[in-house]
C-alpha positions as CSV (number, residue, x, y, z in Angstrom):
1,M,60.1,12.9,-15.0
2,E,58.7,16.3,-13.9
3,V,57.1,16.8,-17.2
4,Q,55.2,13.5,-16.9
5,I,53.9,14.5,-13.4
6,V,52.7,17.9,-14.7
7,L,51.0,16.2,-17.7
8,G,49.4,13.7,-15.3
9,I,48.1,16.5,-13.1
10,L,46.7,18.4,-16.1
11,S,45.1,15.3,-17.6
12,V,43.4,14.5,-14.3
13,A,42.2,18.1,-13.9
14,G,40.8,18.0,-17.5
15,V,38.9,14.8,-16.8
16,V,37.5,16.2,-13.6
17,S,36.5,19.4,-15.4
18,V,34.7,17.5,-18.2
19,F,33.0,15.3,-15.6
20,M,31.8,18.3,-13.6
21,Y,30.6,20.1,-16.8
22,A,28.6,17.0,-17.8
23,L,27.2,16.6,-14.3
24,K,26.1,20.2,-14.2
25,G,24.3,19.8,-17.6
26,L,22.5,16.7,-16.3
27,L,21.5,18.4,-13.0
28,D,20.2,21.5,-15.0
29,Q,17.8,19.2,-16.8
30,I,16.2,17.7,-13.7
31,P,13.7,20.5,-12.9
32,D,12.4,20.3,-16.5
33,L,12.1,16.5,-16.2
34,I,10.2,16.8,-13.0
35,R,7.8,19.4,-14.5
36,S,7.2,17.1,-17.5
37,W,6.6,14.1,-15.3
38,R,4.0,16.1,-13.2
39,R,2.2,17.1,-16.4
40,V,2.1,13.4,-17.5
41,L,0.7,12.5,-14.1
42,D,-1.9,15.3,-14.1
43,E,-3.0,14.3,-17.6
44,A,-3.3,10.7,-16.6
45,R,-5.4,11.6,-13.6
46,R,-7.6,13.9,-15.6
47,T,-8.1,11.2,-18.2
48,R,-8.9,8.6,-15.6
49,S,-11.3,10.9,-13.8
50,M,-13.2,11.7,-17.0
51,S,-13.5,8.0,-17.9
52,A,-14.4,6.8,-14.3
53,P,-18.1,7.8,-14.4
54,E,-18.6,5.9,-17.6
55,S,-17.0,2.8,-16.3
56,D,-19.1,3.0,-13.1
57,E,-22.3,3.3,-15.1
58,R,-21.4,0.2,-17.1
59,H,-20.7,-1.8,-14.0
60,T,-24.0,-0.9,-12.4
61,S,-26.2,-1.5,-15.5
62,S,-24.5,-4.7,-16.5
63,G,-24.1,-5.9,-12.9
64,S,-27.8,-6.5,-12.3
65,P,-29.2,-9.9,-13.4
66,D,-32.6,-8.5,-14.2
67,G,-31.2,-5.7,-16.4
68,P,-31.9,-5.4,-20.1
């Protein structure tokens, strides 16, 4: 009976240890994930700001009824 209790305690400790190791690995990846997301947002903003003047010119030239 005592052996089963000891084995139970060791197995629970092992599961907790594996869970904490996996959680630490996941948390270590969060800063890199945030940096990557910021780069994606910066690139999207840069692309949008580069294409914005062209789209404004199209709206103003095609928006006038007397235009060519």
